[in-house]
C-alpha positions as YAML, in Angstrom:
chain: A
units: angstrom
residues:
- id: 1
  name: UNK
  ca: [-6.18, 0.21, 25.69]
- id: 2
  name: UNK
  ca: [-8.01, 3.46, 26.38]
- id: 3
  name: UNK
  ca: [-8.31, 6.48, 24.15]
- id: 4
  name: UNK
  ca: [-6.12, 9.38, 25.20]
- id: 5
  name: UNK
  ca: [-7.78, 12.57, 26.33]
- id: 6
  name: UNK
  ca: [-6.87, 16.08, 25.18]
- id: 7
  name: UNK
  ca: [-3.87, 17.08, 27.35]
- id: 8
  name: UNK
  ca: [-2.46, 13.52, 27.64]
- id: 9
  name: UNK
  ca: [-2.52, 13.13, 23.88]
- id: 10
  name: UNK
  ca: [-0.94, 16.56, 23.37]
- id: 11
  name: UNK
  ca: [1.96, 15.66, 25.69]
- id: 12
  name: UNK
  ca: [2.63, 12.20, 24.24]
- id: 13
  name: UNK
  ca: [1.75, 12.64, 20.56]
- id: 14
  name: UNK
  ca: [2.45, 15.11, 17.80]
- id: 15
  name: UNK
  ca: [0.52, 16.37, 14.81]
- id: 16
  name: UNK
  ca: [1.74, 15.49, 11.31]
- id: 17
  name: UNK
  ca: [1.35, 17.62, 8.21]
- id: 18
  name: UNK
  ca: [0.81, 16.37, 4.67]
- id: 19
  name: UNK
  ca: [4.55, 16.88, 4.10]
- id: 20
  name: UNK
  ca: [5.29, 14.51, 6.98]
- id: 21
  name: UNK
  ca: [2.86, 11.96, 5.54]
- id: 22
  name: UNK
  ca: [4.53, 12.31, 2.13]
- id: 23
  name: UNK
  ca: [7.94, 11.56, 3.65]
- id: 24
  name: UNK
  ca: [6.65, 8.67, 5.75]
- id: 25
  name: UNK
  ca: [4.89, 6.91, 2.86]
- id: 26
  name: UNK
  ca: [7.30, 8.18, 0.17]
- id: 27
  name: UNK
  ca: [4.51, 9.71, -1.91]
- id: 28
  name: UNK
  ca: [4.05, 12.71, -4.13]
- id: 29
  name: UNK
  ca: [1.71, 15.52, -3.15]
- id: 30
  name: UNK
  ca: [-1.33, 14.28, -5.09]
- id: 31
  name: UNK
  ca: [-0.91, 10.68, -3.92]
- id: 32
  name: UNK
  ca: [-0.58, 11.84, -0.30]
- id: 33
  name: UNK
  ca: [-3.86, 13.77, -0.52]
- id: 34
  name: UNK
  ca: [-5.53, 10.75, -2.14]
- id: 35
  name: UNK
  ca: [-4.23, 8.58, 0.70]
- id: 36
  name: UNK
  ca: [-5.75, 10.91, 3.30]
- id: 37
  name: UNK
  ca: [-9.16, 10.47, 1.67]
- id: 38
  name: UNK
  ca: [-9.08, 6.67, 1.71]
- id: 39
  name: UNK
  ca: [-11.56, 4.80, 3.88]
- id: 40
  name: UNK
  ca: [-9.87, 3.80, 7.11]
- id: 41
  name: UNK
  ca: [-7.39, 6.69, 7.07]
- id: 42
  name: UNK
  ca: [-7.48, 8.61, 10.37]
- id: 43
  name: UNK
  ca: [-9.65, 11.70, 10.55]
- id: 44
  name: UNK
  ca: [-7.77, 15.00, 10.36]
- id: 45
  name: UNK
  ca: [-7.57, 17.62, 13.07]
- id: 46
  name: UNK
  ca: [-8.59, 20.97, 11.60]
- id: 47
  name: UNK
  ca: [-6.37, 23.73, 12.99]
- id: 48
  name: UNK
  ca: [-7.81, 26.45, 10.77]
- id: 49
  name: UNK
  ca: [-9.97, 26.71, 7.68]
- id: 50
  name: UNK
  ca: [-7.21, 25.45, 5.37]
- id: 51
  name: UNK
  ca: [-4.83, 23.71, 7.79]
- id: 52
  name: UNK
  ca: [-5.25, 20.00, 8.51]
- id: 53
  name: UNK
  ca: [-3.00, 17.79, 10.64]
- id: 54
  name: UNK
  ca: [-3.14, 14.15, 11.71]
- id: 55
  name: UNK
  ca: [-2.10, 12.50, 14.97]
- id: 56
  name: UNK
  ca: [1.20, 10.66, 14.48]
- id: 57
  name: UNK
  ca: [0.07, 7.68, 16.59]
- id: 58
  name: UNK
  ca: [-3.00, 7.19, 14.38]
- id: 59
  name: UNK
  ca: [-0.90, 7.46, 11.20]
- id: 60
  name: UNK
  ca: [1.58, 4.91, 12.58]
- id: 61
  name: UNK
  ca: [-1.27, 2.52, 13.39]
- id: 62
  name: UNK
  ca: [-2.67, 2.97, 9.87]
- id: 63
  name: UNK
  ca: [0.77, 2.29, 8.34]
- id: 64
  name: UNK
  ca: [1.09, -0.91, 10.40]
- id: 65
  name: UNK
  ca: [-2.35, -2.01, 9.21]
- id: 66
  name: UNK
  ca: [-1.31, -1.46, 5.58]
- id: 67
  name: UNK
  ca: [1.87, -3.48, 6.13]
- id: 68
  name: UNK
  ca: [-0.06, -6.36, 7.71]
- id: 69
  name: UNK
  ca: [-2.61, -6.40, 4.87]
- id: 70
  name: UNK
  ca: [0.19, -6.33, 2.29]
- id: 71
  name: UNK
  ca: [1.94, -9.24, 4.00]
- id: 72
  name: UNK
  ca: [-1.30, -11.23, 4.06]
- id: 73
  name: UNK
  ca: [-1.84, -10.58, 0.33]
- id: 74
  name: UNK
  ca: [1.73, -11.65, -0.46]
- id: 75
  name: UNK
  ca: [1.29, -14.81, 1.63]
- id: 76
  name: UNK
  ca: [-2.02, -15.59, -0.08]
- id: 77
  name: UNK
  ca: [-0.47, -15.02, -3.51]
- id: 78
  name: UNK
  ca: [2.44, -17.33, -2.67]
- id: 79
  name: UNK
  ca: [0.20, -20.14, -1.42]
- id: 80
  name: UNK
  ca: [-2.06, -19.78, -4.48]
- id: 81
  name: UNK
  ca: [0.95, -20.12, -6.78]
- id: 82
  name: UNK
  ca: [2.17, -23.18, -4.89]
- id: 83
  name: UNK
  ca: [-1.22, -24.87, -5.30]
- id: 84
  name: UNK
  ca: [-1.16, -24.27, -9.05]
- id: 85
  name: UNK
  ca: [2.32, -25.79, -9.34]
- id: 86
  name: UNK
  ca: [1.70, -28.77, -7.06]
- id: 87
  name: UNK
  ca: [2.29, -32.26, -8.51]
- id: 88
  name: UNK
  ca: [-1.43, -33.10, -8.82]
- id: 89
  name: UNK
  ca: [-2.35, -29.88, -10.66]
- id: 90
  name: UNK
  ca: [-3.41, -29.97, -14.29]
- id: 91
  name: UNK
  ca: [-0.94, -28.45, -16.76]
- id: 92
  name: UNK
  ca: [-2.00, -25.18, -18.32]
- id: 93
  name: UNK
  ca: [-2.93, -25.23, -21.97]
- id: 94
  name: UNK
  ca: [-2.15, -22.61, -24.53]
- id: 95
  name: UNK
  ca: [-5.31, -21.62, -26.32]
- id: 96
  name: UNK
  ca: [-5.86, -19.49, -29.39]
- id: 97
  name: UNK
  ca: [-3.95, -19.30, -32.60]
- id: 98
  name: UNK
  ca: [-0.21, -19.71, -32.66]
- id: 99
  name: UNK
  ca: [1.84, -18.24, -35.45]
- id: 100
  name: UNK
  ca: [5.38, -19.00, -36.38]
- id: 101
  name: UNK
  ca: [8.02, -16.67, -35.07]
- id: 102
  name: UNK
  ca: [9.57, -14.36, -37.60]
- id: 103
  name: UNK
  ca: [13.05, -15.31, -38.51]
- id: 104
  name: UNK
  ca: [15.55, -12.51, -38.56]
- id: 105
  name: UNK
  ca: [18.46, -12.62, -40.96]
- id: 106
  name: UNK
  ca: [21.72, -13.14, -39.15]
- id: 107
  name: UNK
  ca: [24.50, -10.70, -39.66]
- id: 108
  name: UNK
  ca: [27.63, -12.36, -40.85]
- id: 109
  name: UNK
  ca: [30.81, -11.16, -39.29]
...
């Protein structure tokens, strides 16, 4: 899988603005800018002094990576929970002081 060169990339890919990134990830403005500064986020293409854009293909690849990592975390969390609830696992103990629950007067109808 080779890296695309200038004209090939221009023909097959498009540049995304922060607004496009906001819509794709369903984020607010501040969160979108924070996302663009995360490690692993694709490097921007600087069109002018204050205008940054990102290649859509790189953003899509980054989004897929986030989805895979999230799925792995969910799978790990599920298997960890199953191990804790397995038949051979020790029951959890409540530690600390326990106080009686406050009784509330019942309203009589």
